C-alpha positions in Angstrom: 8.1 14.6 6.0 6.6 11.2 5.5 4.5 10.8 2.3 2.4 8.1 0.7 1.2 7.3 -2.8 -2.3 6.5 -4.2 -2.7 4.2 -7.2 -6.2 4.1 -8.8 -7.6 2.8 -12.0 -11.0 3.6 -13.6 -12.6 2.8 -16.9 -14.8 5.1 -18.9 -17.1 4.5 -21.8 -15.4 7.4 -23.6 -12.4 8.0 -25.9 -9.0 8.9 -24.5 -9.5 12.3 -26.2 -12.8 12.9 -24.3 -11.1 11.9 -21.0 -8.1 14.1 -21.7 -10.4 17.0 -22.6 -12.6 16.8 -19.5 -9.5 17.1 -17.4 -7.8 19.9 -19.4 -10.6 22.0 -20.7 -11.6 24.7 -18.2 -15.3 24.7 -19.0 -15.6 20.9 -19.0 -13.5 20.5 -15.8 -15.7 23.1 -14.0 -18.8 21.4 -15.3 -18.1 18.1 -13.7 -16.5 19.4 -10.5 -18.9 22.3 -9.9 -16.0 24.7 -9.1 -14.2 27.4 -11.2 -11.3 26.1 -13.2 -8.4 28.0 -14.8 -6.1 25.5 -16.7 -3.1 26.2 -18.9 -2.8 23.8 -21.8 1.0 24.3 -21.9 3.9 22.5 -20.1 5.1 24.9 -17.4 1.6 26.5 -17.3 -0.3 26.8 -14.1 -3.7 25.6 -13.1 -6.3 26.3 -10.4 -9.4 24.1 -10.0 -12.3 23.6 -7.6 -12.4 27.4 -6.8 -8.7 27.4 -6.0 -8.8 24.4 -3.6 -6.2 22.7 -5.9 -3.4 24.5 -7.7 -0.3 23.4 -9.5 1.7 23.3 -12.7 1.7 21.1 -15.9 4.9 19.1 -15.9 4.2 16.9 -18.9 1.3 16.8 -21.4 0.9 14.2 -24.1 -2.4 14.9 -25.8 -5.0 12.1 -25.3 -2.4 10.0 -23.4 -0.9 11.5 -20.3 -1.1 14.5 -17.9 1.6 15.0 -15.3 1.2 17.8 -12.8 2.6 19.2 -9.6 -0.3 19.5 -7.2 -1.3 20.9 -3.9 -4.5 21.3 -1.9 -5.6 24.0 0.5 -5.8 21.7 3.5 -4.8 22.1 7.1 -2.6 18.9 6.8 -0.8 20.2 3.7 2.5 22.0 4.3 2.8 25.6 3.0 4.4 25.7 -0.4 4.7 21.9 -0.8 3.7 20.2 -4.0 2.9 16.5 -4.7 2.7 14.9 -8.1 -0.2 13.5 -10.1 -0.1 11.4 -13.2 -3.2 10.7 -15.4 -2.4 8.0 -18.0 -5.1 7.2 -20.6 -5.1 4.0 -22.6 -7.7 3.1 -25.3 -9.6 -0.1 -24.5 -12.2 -2.1 -26.4 -15.0 -0.5 -24.3 -13.5 3.0 -24.1 -10.6 4.2 -22.0 -8.7 3.0 -18.9 -7.3 5.8 -16.8 -4.4 4.8 -14.6 -3.9 7.4 -11.9 -1.0 7.9 -9.5 -0.8 10.6 -6.8 2.6 10.6 -5.1 4.0 12.7 -2.3 0.8 13.0 -0.2 1.7 14.0 3.4 0.8 11.1 5.7 -0.7 13.7 8.1 -3.6 14.0 5.5 -4.6 10.4 6.2 -6.7 8.7 3.5 -9.0 11.6 2.6 -7.6 11.9 -0.9 -8.1 8.2 -1.7 -11.9 8.6 -1.4 -11.8 12.2 -2.6 -10.5 11.3 -6.0 -13.2 8.7 -6.4 -16.0 10.9 -5.1 -15.0 14.2 -6.6 -13.4 13.1 -9.9 -14.0 9.6 -11.1 -17.7 9.3 -10.3 -18.8 12.7 -11.7 -16.4 12.3 -14.7 -18.0 8.9 -15.4 -21.5 10.3 -15.1 -20.7 13.3 -17.4 -18.8 11.3 -20.0 -21.3 8.5 -20.2 -24.4 10.7 -20.2 -23.7 12.1 -23.6 -23.8 15.8 -22.4 
C-alpha cells in the first residue's frame, strides 16, 4: 500500500501545557471537536475521539512536549485494521506555543482530505478555544 505524510505547523497564543491538555483531556478535547472523547493518559493506553471516528493508542507521551499515537479513521479509503502514526510536538515560543505536527502512513487512496481536515477540525477550533480564554 502506498502512503503519504502530512507536515503542518501552527502557533497558538497558549502555553505548551494548555496545548497538551486540550489534546489529552477528554472533556477539553470533546469541547473543541464537538464529539465524544475517551482518552487514556498512559503509554499503551487507547483513545477514541470524534464519536469513535478516530481511534488508536498512545505510543509516547512527554507531558507538555510531545504526543505520539497510532491512529486510524473510520473512512472508506482506510484499510481495515491499519494504523498510521501522528506526532504532536509542542515548543514554547515568545508568543505562546508552536505545534509541529506529522501524520505519516496515510493511505494515498484517501487523497488530501486529511490535510484540510486537520486544519478545519483541529487547528482552527483549538486556536479559537485556546485564545478565547474559555
